[in-house]
C-alpha positions in Angstrom: -18.8 7.6 4.7 -17.3 5.7 7.7 -17.3 2.5 5.7 -14.7 3.2 3.1 -11.8 1.5 1.3 -8.7 3.0 -0.3 -6.8 1.8 -3.3 -3.0 2.4 -3.6 -0.2 1.6 -6.1 3.0 0.9 -4.2 6.4 0.7 -5.8 9.1 -0.6 -3.4 12.7 0.3 -4.4 13.8 -3.3 -4.8 11.5 -6.3 -4.7 14.1 -8.9 -5.4 15.5 -8.7 -1.9 14.6 -11.4 0.6 11.7 -10.2 2.8 10.9 -7.1 0.7 7.1 -7.8 0.6 7.1 -8.5 4.4 9.0 -5.2 5.0 6.3 -3.4 3.0 3.3 -5.0 4.7 4.6 -4.7 8.2 3.8 -0.9 8.1 0.1 -1.7 7.6 0.1 -4.2 10.4 1.8 -1.8 12.9 -0.9 0.7 12.2 -3.8 -1.7 12.4 -4.8 -1.4 8.7 -6.7 -4.3 7.1 -5.7 -5.3 3.6 -8.5 -6.5 1.4 -6.5 -7.1 -1.8 -2.9 -7.2 -2.9 -1.9 -7.8 -6.5 1.6 -7.8 -8.0 2.4 -6.6 -11.5 5.8 -6.5 -13.2 7.4 -3.0 -13.0 7.8 -1.3 -16.3 11.0 0.4 -15.1 13.2 -2.5 -14.0 13.3 -6.2 -14.9 12.3 -8.6 -12.1 10.9 -5.8 -10.0 7.3 -5.5 -9.1 4.6 -3.0 -8.1 1.7 -3.8 -5.9 -2.0 -2.7 -6.1 -3.4 -2.7 -2.6 -6.9 -2.2 -1.3 -7.2 -1.3 2.4 -10.0 -0.6 4.8 -10.4 3.1 5.6 -10.3 6.5 4.0 -7.1 8.4 3.0 -8.0 11.1 5.6 -7.8 8.5 8.5 -4.9 9.2 10.9 -3.6 5.6 10.8 -3.5 5.5 7.0 -1.8 8.9 6.7 0.8 7.8 9.3 1.4 4.6 7.3 1.8 6.3 4.0 4.3 8.8 5.5 6.3 6.0 7.0 6.4 4.2 3.6 7.6 7.4 1.9 10.3 7.8 4.6 11.5 4.3 3.7 11.9 5.2 0.0 8.7 3.3 -0.9 6.8 5.2 -3.6 3.1 5.4 -3.0 0.4 6.5 -5.5 -3.1 7.2 -4.1 -5.7 5.8 -6.5 -8.8 6.7 -4.5 -10.9 6.4 -1.4 -14.6 5.4 -1.9 -17.5 3.7 0.0 -17.2 -0.1 0.2 -19.7 -2.0 -1.8 -22.4 -3.7 0.2 
């Protein structure tokens, strides 16, 4: 619609390392992607590890979003696409 947001579930390999959240978010900054929401939840697979629910501006088909998701995957960061949809007014 040109005014969309995308929801993602992101599972970094290890969130107990210093700077792990920064290292995750820097990929969005480098590709000029605005984050609307970030929420952490304990991982079900490893104690003291977390997953992140993230809402970003844009659609999954946008070039900068695709580039960011590919870069995350190349850095062993698991990404699950939850959906792209028009922003509420």
